[in-house]
C-alpha positions in Angstrom: 72.4 114.1 80.8 75.2 113.8 83.3 72.6 113.3 86.1 70.8 110.7 84.0 74.0 108.7 83.5 74.8 108.9 87.2 71.3 107.7 88.1 71.7 104.7 85.7 75.1 103.9 87.2 73.6 104.0 90.7 70.7 101.8 89.7 73.1 99.3 88.2 75.2 99.4 91.4 72.1 98.8 93.4 71.1 95.9 91.2 74.5 94.3 91.4 74.6 94.8 95.2 71.2 93.3 95.7 72.2 90.2 93.7 75.0 89.6 96.2 73.8 91.0 99.5 70.0 90.9 98.9 69.8 94.3 100.6 67.7 96.9 98.8 69.4 100.3 98.7 68.1 103.9 98.7 69.9 106.5 96.6 70.6 110.0 98.0 68.1 111.5 95.5 65.3 109.6 97.1 65.9 111.0 100.6 63.7 113.7 102.1 63.8 115.5 105.4 61.6 113.9 108.0 62.0 110.3 106.8 62.3 107.9 109.7 64.1 104.6 110.0 66.6 102.8 112.2 70.3 102.1 112.6 72.0 98.9 113.8 75.0 98.8 116.1 76.6 97.1 119.1 77.2 98.9 122.4 77.9 95.9 124.6 79.3 92.4 123.9 78.4 91.3 120.4 74.6 91.9 120.6 73.3 93.9 117.6 70.7 96.5 118.7 68.7 99.1 116.8 67.8 102.7 117.5 65.4 105.1 115.8 66.8 107.7 113.3 65.4 110.7 111.4 66.8 112.1 108.2 67.3 115.9 108.5 68.6 116.6 105.0 71.4 116.1 102.5 74.5 118.3 102.2 77.2 118.5 99.5 77.0 118.2 95.7 77.6 115.8 92.8 81.1 117.1 92.4 82.2 117.2 96.0 80.1 114.2 97.2 77.1 114.0 99.5 76.6 113.6 103.2 73.4 112.9 104.9 72.5 114.7 108.2 70.8 112.4 110.7 69.4 112.5 114.2 69.3 109.4 116.4 67.2 108.8 119.5 66.0 106.2 121.9 67.1 104.1 124.8 70.2 102.6 123.1 71.7 106.0 122.6 70.8 107.0 126.1 72.9 104.0 127.3 75.8 104.7 124.9 76.1 108.4 125.7 75.0 109.3 122.2 76.5 108.3 118.8 79.9 107.1 119.8 83.3 106.5 118.3 83.2 102.9 117.3 79.7 103.3 115.7 81.3 104.3 112.4 79.9 102.1 109.7 76.6 101.4 111.6 74.1 100.9 108.8 71.0 103.2 108.6 67.8 101.9 106.9 64.8 103.9 105.7 61.7 101.9 104.7 63.9 98.8 105.0 66.4 100.1 102.4 70.1 100.7 103.2 70.8 104.5 103.0 74.4 104.7 104.3 76.6 104.5 107.3 77.2 106.6 110.4 80.5 108.4 109.8 81.1 111.9 111.2 79.9 113.9 114.2 80.5 117.4 115.6 82.7 118.1 118.6 81.1 119.6 121.8 77.6 119.4 120.4 74.5 117.2 120.8 75.8 113.6 120.4 72.5 112.5 118.8 73.4 114.2 115.5 75.8 112.9 112.9 76.5 112.7 109.2 76.2 109.5 107.1 78.3 108.4 104.1 75.9 107.3 101.3 76.0 103.6 100.6 76.7 104.2 96.9 80.0 105.8 97.8 81.0 102.9 100.0 80.2 100.3 97.4 82.7 101.9 95.1 85.4 100.6 97.4 84.8 97.1 96.2 85.4 97.6 92.5 86.1 101.3 91.8 88.2 102.9 94.6 87.9 106.7 94.6 90.6 109.3 95.6 90.6 111.0 99.0 88.1 113.8 99.5 89.1 116.5 101.9 86.4 117.3 104.5 85.3 120.9 104.3 84.9 121.2 108.0 87.9 120.2 110.2 85.7 120.0 113.3 84.0 116.8 111.9 85.1 113.8 114.0 85.3 110.4 112.5 83.2 108.1 114.7 85.9 105.6 115.3 89.5 106.0 114.3 91.3 106.2 117.7 93.7 103.3 117.9 93.2 101.1 121.0 96.5 99.8 122.2 96.4 96.7 124.4 99.5 95.4 126.2 101.7 98.4 125.3 103.6 100.4 127.9 103.3 104.1 128.2 106.7 104.5 126.5 105.6 102.3 123.6 102.4 104.3 123.2 104.4 107.6 123.3 106.6 106.3 120.5 103.5 105.3 118.5 101.8 108.7 118.9 105.0 110.4 117.8 105.4 108.3 114.7 101.7 108.3 113.7 101.0 111.9 114.4 101.3 112.9 110.8 98.4 110.5 110.0 96.1 112.3 112.4 95.8 109.1 114.5 95.4 109.1 118.3 96.3 106.1 120.5 94.2 105.1 123.5 95.7 102.8 126.2 93.2 100.0 126.9 95.5 98.1 129.4 96.2 94.5 128.7 95.6 92.9 125.4 92.1 91.4 125.7 91.4 87.9 124.5 87.6 87.8 124.6 86.0 88.0 121.1 82.7 87.4 119.4 82.0 83.9 118.0 79.2 85.2 115.7 79.5 85.7 112.0 80.1 89.3 110.9 76.9 90.9 109.5 75.6 94.5 109.1 75.6 96.1 112.5 78.3 93.8 114.0 81.2 95.4 115.7 84.4 94.9 113.7 88.1 95.7 114.1 90.8 96.9 111.8 94.1 95.8 113.4 97.7 96.7 112.8 99.1 94.4 115.5 97.9 91.0 116.9 99.3 88.7 119.5 100.6 89.4 123.0 100.0 93.1 122.2 97.2 94.4 120.0 96.6 97.7 118.1 93.6 98.5 116.1 90.3 100.5 115.9 86.7 99.6 116.4 84.1 100.2 113.8 80.9 98.7 112.6 80.0 96.5 109.6 77.8 98.3 107.0 77.3 95.7 104.3 78.3 92.2 103.5 77.5 89.8 100.6 77.3 86.0 100.1 80.9 85.8 98.9 82.4 87.3 102.1 83.0 90.8 100.9 82.5 93.5 103.5 82.5 97.3 103.8 82.6 99.2 107.1 83.5 102.5 108.9 82.0 105.0 106.5 85.2 107.1 106.6 89.0 106.4 106.2 90.9 104.4 108.8 94.3 105.7 107.9 93.8 106.6 104.2 96.3 104.0 103.1 94.5 103.1 99.8 95.3 99.5 98.9 96.1 97.7 102.2 96.5 94.3 103.8 95.4 94.9 107.4 93.8 92.4 109.9 90.0 92.3 109.8 88.9 91.1 113.2 85.9 90.3 115.3 85.6 92.2 118.5 84.0 92.3 121.9 82.6 95.6 123.1 83.2 96.2 126.8 81.2 99.4 127.0 80.3 102.7 125.4 81.6 105.5 127.6 80.1 109.0 127.6 82.6 111.9 127.2 82.5 115.7 127.1 83.7 115.8 123.5 82.3 112.5 122.1 81.3 109.2 123.5 83.5 106.2 122.6 83.3 102.4 122.6 86.1 100.5 124.3 86.6 96.8 123.6 88.8 93.9 122.7 90.3 93.5 119.2 89.8 89.8 118.6 91.5 87.3 116.3 91.6 87.9 112.6 88.6 86.9 110.6 89.8 88.2 107.3 91.7 91.1 105.7 91.1 94.8 105.0 92.1 95.4 101.3 90.9 99.0 100.8 91.2 102.1 103.1 89.6 105.0 101.3 87.7 108.2 101.9 84.3 106.4 102.0 85.4 103.6 104.4 87.2 100.3 104.5 86.5 97.2 102.5 87.7 93.7 103.0 87.3 90.0 102.6 86.2 87.6 105.3 88.2 84.4 105.4 91.4 85.6 103.6 94.0 86.5 106.2 96.6 89.2 105.5 100.4 88.7 105.2 102.2 89.8 108.3 105.6 90.1 110.0 106.2 87.6 112.9 108.0 89.4 115.7 109.6 87.9 118.8 111.1 90.2 121.5 113.1 88.9 124.4 114.4 91.3 127.1 116.6 90.8 130.2 117.4 93.3 132.9 120.6 91.9 134.5 120.6 94.5 137.2 117.2 93.2 138.6 117.5 89.6 137.4 114.3 90.1 135.5 113.3 88.9 132.0 110.3 88.6 129.7 109.3 88.1 126.1 106.4 88.6 123.7 105.2 87.6 120.3 103.3 89.6 117.8 102.0 89.7 114.3 102.7 93.1 112.6 101.1 94.3 109.3 103.6 94.2 106.4 103.1 97.8 105.6 106.2 99.7 104.4 105.2 103.0 106.1 103.8 101.6 109.4 105.9 98.5 110.1 109.1 100.4 111.3 107.2 102.3 114.0 105.1 99.3 115.0 108.0 97.0 115.4 110.1 99.5 117.4 107.1 100.5 119.7 106.5 96.8 120.6 110.3 96.4 121.4 110.2 99.5 123.6 107.0 98.3 125.4 108.6 95.0 126.3 111.9 96.6 127.4 110.2 99.2 129.6 108.0 96.5 131.2 111.0 94.3 132.1 113.2 97.3 133.3 110.3 98.8 135.2 112.3 102.0 135.9 113.2 105.1 134.0 116.8 105.5 134.9 119.8 105.5 132.6 122.1 102.7 131.9 123.6 100.5 129.2 122.2 97.9 126.9 123.2 95.4 124.2 120.7 94.9 121.4 120.7 92.0 118.9 118.2 91.7 116.1 117.9 89.3 113.2 115.7 90.1 110.2 114.9 87.8 107.3 113.2 89.1 104.2 112.6 88.3 100.5 113.4 90.7 97.7 111.4 91.1 94.5 112.9 87.9 93.0 112.1 85.9 96.2 115.7 85.8 97.1 116.7 85.8 100.8 117.9 88.9 102.5 119.4 88.5 106.0 120.4 91.2 108.5 122.0 90.3 111.8 123.1 93.2 114.0 124.4 93.6 117.5 125.2 96.9 119.1 125.5 98.6 122.5 123.8 101.7 123.7 124.0 104.1 126.6 121.8 106.9 127.9 122.3 108.7 131.2 118.6 109.5 131.6 116.7 106.6 130.1 118.2 103.5 128.6 114.9 102.7 126.8 115.2 105.8 124.6 118.0 104.7 122.2 117.0 101.0 122.0 114.7 101.0 118.9 116.6 103.5 116.8 118.8 101.1 114.8 116.0 98.5 114.4 113.6 101.1 113.1 116.0 102.7 110.7 117.1 99.3 109.4 113.5 98.2 108.7 113.0 101.5 106.9 116.1 100.8 104.7 114.5 97.5 103.7 110.9 98.5 103.2 111.3 102.0 101.9 114.3 101.6 99.6 113.8 102.8 96.0 115.5 99.8 94.4 112.9 97.1 94.8 110.0 95.9 96.8 110.9 93.8 100.0 108.8 91.5 102.1 110.0 90.9 105.7 109.3 87.4 106.8 110.6 87.4 110.4 112.1 89.7 113.1 113.8 88.4 116.3 115.0 91.0 118.9 117.0 90.4 122.0 117.8 93.1 124.6 120.1 92.9 127.6 120.0 95.9 129.9 121.6 97.0 133.1 122.0 100.2 135.1 125.8 100.1 134.6 127.5 102.8 132.6 129.6 100.8 130.2 131.2 103.7 128.4 134.9 104.4 127.7 136.8 107.1 125.8 140.0 106.5 123.8 142.8 108.6 125.3 146.0 107.5 123.6 147.4 104.8 121.3 150.9 103.5 120.8 152.6 100.9 118.6 154.4 98.0 120.3 156.8 97.2 117.4 159.9 99.3 116.9 160.4 98.4 113.3 157.7 97.5 110.9 157.5 96.6 107.2 154.6 96.8 104.6 152.2 94.0 105.1 153.3 93.4 108.7 150.7 92.9 111.5 151.3 95.5 114.2 149.9 95.7 117.7 148.3 98.9 118.9 148.0 99.5 122.6 144.7 101.5 123.0 144.4 103.2 126.3 140.8 104.0 127.4 139.2 105.8 130.3 135.9 104.1 131.5 133.3 106.2 133.1 134.4 106.8 136.7 136.9 104.0 136.3 140.7 103.6 136.1 142.4 103.7 132.7 142.7 100.4 130.9 144.6 99.2 127.8 143.4 96.9 125.1 145.8 95.6 122.4 144.5 95.6 118.9 146.2 93.8 116.0 146.3 95.7 112.7 147.6 94.4 109.4 149.4 97.1 107.4 148.7 97.5 103.7 151.3 95.8 101.4 151.6 99.0 99.4 152.2 101.2 102.5 155.4 103.2 102.4 157.1 106.0 104.2 155.0 107.7 106.9 151.4 106.5 107.1 148.7 107.9 109.3 146.3 105.6 111.2 143.0 106.7 112.8 141.9 104.8 115.9 138.4 105.7 116.9 135.4 104.3 118.8 132.3 103.1 116.9 130.2 105.5 118.8 131.9 108.4 117.2 130.2 107.8 113.9 126.4 107.9 113.5 126.3 105.7 110.5 122.7 104.7 110.4 121.3 108.2 109.6 123.8 108.6 106.9 122.8 105.1 105.6 119.2 106.2 105.2 120.1 109.4 103.4 122.5 107.7 101.0 120.2 104.7 100.2 117.4 107.1 99.3 119.7 109.2 97.1 121.2 106.2 95.3 117.9 104.6 94.7 116.8 107.5 92.5 117.2 106.8 88.8 120.1 108.8 87.3 118.9 111.0 84.4 121.9 113.2 84.0 124.0 112.1 81.0 127.2 112.9 82.8 126.1 110.7 85.7 125.6 107.8 83.3 129.4 107.7 83.0 129.6 106.3 86.5 131.5 103.0 87.0 129.9 99.6 86.5 130.1 99.1 90.3 127.9 102.2 90.8 125.4 101.1 88.1 125.1 97.6 89.4 124.5 98.5 93.1 121.9 96.1 94.6 119.8 96.0 97.7 121.9 93.0 98.8 124.9 95.4 98.8 123.2 97.5 101.4 122.3 94.5 103.4 125.9 93.2 103.4 127.2 96.6 104.5 124.6 97.0 107.2 125.6 93.7 108.7 129.3 94.8 108.8 128.7 98.4 109.7 130.4 100.0 112.8 129.1 99.2 116.2 129.2 101.5 119.2 131.4 99.0 121.1 134.0 98.7 118.3 137.6 99.9 118.4 138.1 100.8 114.7 141.5 101.3 113.0 141.5 103.0 109.6 144.2 103.9 107.1 143.8 107.7 107.4 144.6 108.9 103.8 141.3 107.5 102.6 139.2 109.1 105.3 138.7 112.5 103.9 137.2 111.5 100.6 134.4 109.1 101.4 131.7 111.7 101.4 133.4 114.2 99.1 132.5 114.6 95.4 135.1 113.4 93.0 136.2 115.3 89.9 133.0 114.6 88.0 130.8 115.7 91.0 130.0 112.1 92.0 130.0 110.9 95.6 131.1 107.4 96.5 128.5 104.8 97.1 126.9 104.0 100.4 128.8 100.7 100.4 132.1 102.6 100.3 130.9 104.9 103.0 130.0 102.1 105.4 133.1 100.1 104.6 135.2 103.1 105.8 138.7 103.9 104.8 141.1 101.5 103.1 142.0 98.4 105.2 139.5 99.3 108.0 139.6 96.7 110.8 137.4 96.5 113.9 137.6 94.8 117.2 134.6 94.6 119.6 134.9 95.2 123.3 132.4 95.2 126.2 132.3 99.0 126.4 130.7 101.7 124.2 133.8 103.4 122.8 134.0 107.1 122.0 136.9 109.3 121.1 139.5 109.4 118.3 143.3 109.4 118.1 145.6 109.6 115.1 149.1 108.3 115.0 152.0 108.0 112.6 153.7 104.8 111.7 157.1 105.0 109.9 158.1 102.4 107.4 161.4 101.9 105.5 
């Protein structure tokens, strides 16, 4: 009975698909070993070619899903080096009926063999997305998920690989971002791209179109791209430069062209999308100057508005441009400014504008993206509400100078002071390999100060606030279920994402000299009598009457002093 119902569903699916695509389908149950047909793919330019195939059998079950074992042959595969990465999604036809798509192959074996994903599984992407199915054999290789990075530096690619390693994605450097693309309409057998980045740099994967219909719907790949489920990626046309033989598996290399639509599903059976409807994206502009070499450069890119991927993508593009302009791997100092605009769930504006200085004795490129990446994570991955970033501008100014100083001592100019007075602190600092220098910092005493008060004078580099920010915003975004915790103050209950944004904008900078009223310092991250910790806003705001003064050095070190009042 169960099999009968499944057969009826497949027949209905076939009928519905034929209405739209006018492509007859062949269910798995109708396949027999020895059946012969052909597959369609592109191995050069945008010309669709065919090659002979033979069905060797069907593996799997109704519960776990089916895969179709196939062997290809002919002159096309001889030129391509076998069934290559980038052929994923290539449609296979038996007796003129669509059977499925090339999807998986075996490592270090004959490249003429591969497994197909049945077309019925792929059609479910359009109306009935299915959960991820784990592959039983880990040596199966998807025929096209390596990301092709165009225009990225080796430092940018290294950061991408580090951040995307958990998704099982590898990154291939294809040199400059290619501009040549197909002008033909996408159809079964066309080369197609799924892109995460477009513009002066590009990042995406090549695959093949399996099926289209008259409304512009499309399915491709035959296996997951990144298993992201509901997505909004760039669907692009491509231009295949070549299919290159390789010891492990042949692979196509080509240009990820301009967007032709959007990818809306990324599931176990493949990807699905809509031709003509473009995805939302984050516009990014990066400008970099190397003052030591009088060199500068800039780039523009469109980055997918994906909360898990965008932080790494934005930071890797920034690193790529910085390393190209610097063109050297030595240490130094840098000033980074970034401006982020976003909309919250109520379409109200969120604006972050940050400026900070960094130093690394081995490679100045290394610390540059940290704060940008962490801040984007705070926005996109917060647990309070959904955020859509609408623009990111980044400016980097680098040099080989070591602009670092350590606070050595602090003294008060005034001999007598009263509560509420403005005092002047002489802060003596020792720059790297330089003579000591003194900066005078004005500080207004609290009106309720009395007796002996302690002031803490420190450099902004002495507090790694951004990591604490991430930890706290995640904790505070979790709904409080404990009845005791429900007694928290109205300020705690009413915390909003805009509070985080405001405090990020005013948070410590590495080049700040910061003066804090010391009695408050010990309790910011310490539980109160009811076991509650203070909010992130309080932590970032610092002690009572915290005041900051920026200088042109990264300031480290900390000194405490006592001020006596009548």
